[in-house]
Backbone as CSV, one residue per row, in Angstrom:
resi,resn,N_x,N_y,N_z,CA_x,CA_y,CA_z,C_x,C_y,C_z
1,MET,0.841,-1.174,0.000,0.000,0.000,0.000,0.892,1.245,0.000
2,ARG,0.506,2.216,-0.781,1.284,3.451,-0.909,1.042,4.356,0.302
3,GLU,2.131,4.873,0.855,2.045,5.758,2.013,1.565,7.141,1.581
4,GLN,0.627,7.696,2.335,0.137,9.043,2.063,1.111,10.055,2.648
5,LEU,1.569,10.976,1.845,2.460,12.017,2.307,1.663,13.291,2.549
6,GLU,1.905,13.907,3.667,1.242,15.166,3.981,2.017,16.309,3.323
7,PRO,1.296,17.293,2.771,2.001,18.421,2.184,2.735,19.216,3.266
8,LYS,3.879,19.760,2.893,4.636,20.574,3.837,3.948,21.917,4.016
9,ASP,4.005,22.427,5.240,3.446,23.738,5.521,4.512,24.781,5.215
10,LEU,4.431,25.352,4.028,5.421,26.330,3.613,5.108,27.723,4.141
11,SER,3.973,27.874,4.813,3.620,29.184,5.351,4.312,29.462,6.679
12,ASN,4.903,28.443,7.303,5.581,28.638,8.585,7.007,29.102,8.327
13,THR,7.180,30.413,8.335,8.501,30.987,8.107,9.012,31.686,9.358
14,SER,8.508,31.272,10.520,8.858,31.943,11.771,10.334,31.817,12.117
15,HIS,11.012,30.832,11.578,12.430,30.649,11.872,13.319,31.602,11.078
16,MET,12.753,32.322,10.118,13.530,33.224,9.278,13.539,34.637,9.865
17,ILE,14.591,35.363,9.576,14.644,36.778,9.942,13.566,37.490,9.135
18,PRO,12.698,38.280,9.785,11.564,38.900,9.070,11.958,39.662,7.804
19,ASN,13.028,40.429,7.830,13.422,41.179,6.633,13.812,40.242,5.492
20,ARG,14.488,39.150,5.824,14.888,38.168,4.809,13.658,37.485,4.220
21,ARG,12.734,37.103,5.092,11.500,36.453,4.640,10.729,37.381,3.706
22,ASP,10.583,38.648,4.094,9.841,39.600,3.277,10.523,39.824,1.925
23,ALA,11.851,39.875,1.936,12.586,40.051,0.680,12.382,38.850,-0.244
24,LEU,12.424,37.647,0.328,12.213,36.441,-0.481,10.791,36.386,-1.027
25,LEU,9.823,36.707,-0.192,8.426,36.705,-0.650,8.234,37.683,-1.805
26,THR,8.825,38.857,-1.682,8.717,39.853,-2.749,9.388,39.364,-4.022
27,THR,10.572,38.796,-3.888,11.307,38.294,-5.051,10.517,37.212,-5.780
28,TYR,10.015,36.232,-5.032,9.290,35.126,-5.671,7.947,35.578,-6.226
29,ARG,7.239,36.437,-5.506,5.948,36.931,-5.995,6.149,37.736,-7.278
30,ASP,7.136,38.645,-7.261,7.390,39.461,-8.448,7.833,38.608,-9.626
31,GLY,8.691,37.615,-9.372,9.114,36.722,-10.450,7.947,35.966,-11.047
32,LEU,7.075,35.484,-10.186,5.905,34.741,-10.655,4.964,35.631,-11.452
33,LEU,4.614,36.780,-10.884,3.607,37.638,-11.512,4.139,38.434,-12.706
34,ASN,5.423,38.767,-12.695,5.960,39.624,-13.752,6.727,38.882,-14.839
35,ASP,7.170,37.665,-14.557,7.965,36.920,-15.539,7.330,35.587,-15.928
36,ILE,7.134,34.727,-14.945,6.706,33.355,-15.233,5.292,33.300,-15.805
37,LEU,4.328,33.867,-15.104,2.948,33.789,-15.603,2.752,34.495,-16.941
38,PRO,3.263,35.708,-17.131,3.089,36.327,-18.457,3.695,35.489,-19.591
39,PHE,4.866,34.880,-19.324,5.479,34.029,-20.344,4.551,32.867,-20.695
40,TRP,4.073,32.143,-19.686,3.265,30.963,-19.958,1.895,31.320,-20.519
41,ILE,1.323,32.413,-20.085,0.026,32.822,-20.647,0.209,33.221,-22.112
42,ARG,1.294,33.912,-22.410,1.561,34.350,-23.786,1.887,33.174,-24.709
43,HIS,2.628,32.183,-24.202,3.156,31.137,-25.073,2.485,29.773,-24.934
44,SER,1.730,29.531,-23.879,1.247,28.163,-23.694,-0.218,27.949,-24.038
45,VAL,-1.006,29.005,-24.078,-2.431,28.823,-24.365,-2.604,28.380,-25.819
46,ASP,-3.248,27.239,-25.995,-3.522,26.728,-27.340,-4.847,27.331,-27.799
47,ARG,-4.751,28.400,-28.547,-5.951,29.134,-28.972,-6.705,28.431,-30.099
48,GLU,-6.086,27.437,-30.708,-6.750,26.709,-31.787,-7.571,25.536,-31.264
49,PHE,-6.999,24.727,-30.377,-7.668,23.517,-29.909,-8.029,23.546,-28.426
50,GLY,-7.616,24.588,-27.717,-7.884,24.680,-26.286,-6.814,23.986,-25.469
51,GLY,-6.784,24.289,-24.212,-5.805,23.700,-23.315,-4.501,24.472,-23.343
52,PHE,-3.456,23.819,-22.875,-2.158,24.467,-22.729,-1.061,23.618,-23.345
53,MET,-0.139,24.263,-24.019,1.089,23.625,-24.460,2.067,23.762,-23.301
54,THR,2.622,22.680,-22.850,3.427,22.732,-21.630,4.920,22.516,-21.871
55,ALA,5.330,22.480,-23.127,6.757,22.313,-23.427,7.165,23.404,-24.413
56,ALA,7.843,24.418,-23.876,8.306,25.523,-24.703,9.763,25.810,-24.363
57,ASP,10.489,26.328,-25.358,11.866,26.722,-25.076,11.877,28.142,-24.500
58,ARG,13.057,28.687,-24.260,13.193,30.014,-23.636,12.554,31.128,-24.464
59,ASP,12.437,30.911,-25.775,11.836,31.916,-26.647,10.328,31.733,-26.803
60,GLY,9.784,30.709,-26.166,8.355,30.464,-26.242,7.932,29.570,-27.391
61,ARG,8.894,29.051,-28.153,8.551,28.135,-29.249,8.155,26.784,-28.668
62,VAL,7.044,26.259,-29.131,6.563,24.960,-28.669,7.509,23.882,-29.169
63,VAL,7.995,23.042,-28.246,8.927,21.984,-28.619,8.285,20.599,-28.546
64,ASP,7.078,20.521,-27.995,6.357,19.252,-27.918,4.873,19.568,-27.825
65,THR,4.073,18.948,-28.679,2.643,19.262,-28.711,1.793,18.289,-27.903
66,ASP,2.421,17.325,-27.232,1.641,16.422,-26.374,1.010,17.217,-25.242
67,LYS,-0.213,16.865,-24.921,-0.924,17.540,-23.836,-1.357,16.482,-22.831
68,GLY,-0.551,16.283,-21.836,-0.885,15.324,-20.793,-2.016,15.834,-19.920
69,GLU,-2.847,14.926,-19.463,-3.981,15.315,-18.620,-3.523,15.997,-17.340
70,TRP,-2.484,15.451,-16.703,-2.021,16.030,-15.452,-1.543,17.468,-15.669
71,GLN,-0.792,17.707,-16.737,-0.287,19.054,-17.005,-1.424,20.028,-17.280
72,GLN,-2.454,19.559,-17.988,-3.596,20.426,-18.282,-4.301,20.830,-16.985
73,LEU,-4.506,19.852,-16.116,-5.153,20.138,-14.834,-4.284,21.061,-13.990
74,GLN,-2.986,20.768,-13.903,-2.090,21.571,-13.075,-2.027,23.014,-13.577
75,MET,-1.924,23.210,-14.870,-1.864,24.568,-15.409,-3.175,25.309,-15.134
76,SER,-4.300,24.628,-15.302,-5.601,25.251,-15.021,-5.696,25.659,-13.559
77,LEU,-5.298,24.772,-12.667,-5.348,25.089,-11.235,-4.417,26.248,-10.890
78,ASN,-3.240,26.284,-11.480,-2.301,27.377,-11.217,-2.881,28.721,-11.639
79,VAL,-3.482,28.764,-12.798,-4.066,30.014,-13.290,-5.201,30.465,-12.378
80,VAL,-6.033,29.526,-11.957,-7.151,29.857,-11.067,-6.630,30.337,-9.712
81,GLN,-5.650,29.659,-9.153,-5.120,30.054,-7.850,-4.530,31.450,-7.885
82,VAL,-3.809,31.770,-8.914,-3.225,33.112,-9.012,-4.329,34.150,-9.177
83,GLY,-5.333,33.825,-9.964,-6.455,34.757,-10.136,-7.205,35.000,-8.850
84,VAL,-7.396,33.976,-8.060,-8.101,34.101,-6.784,-7.257,34.872,-5.789
85,ALA,-5.939,34.680,-5.822,-5.055,35.318,-4.844,-4.905,36.820,-5.102
86,ASN,-5.157,37.244,-6.318,-4.964,38.685,-6.625,-6.216,39.446,-6.403
């Protein structure tokens, strides 16, 4: 039987120096919102057949057109979570 793993609580940052924690949060949030998400929204949405292309090079060129179910679900959930958080 497969062991169930509990997700790690990444919100517990009490062991970090507050200024360091705040700097890291800002860095990762800004990277996500200003670089990663715009890139994937611009290059991964399949406007012809729907869904997401999940294999692109640094320039946004699609390098593989396979659309795995897990990747489609994960990308959809990521987009929804970011939309809800903003």
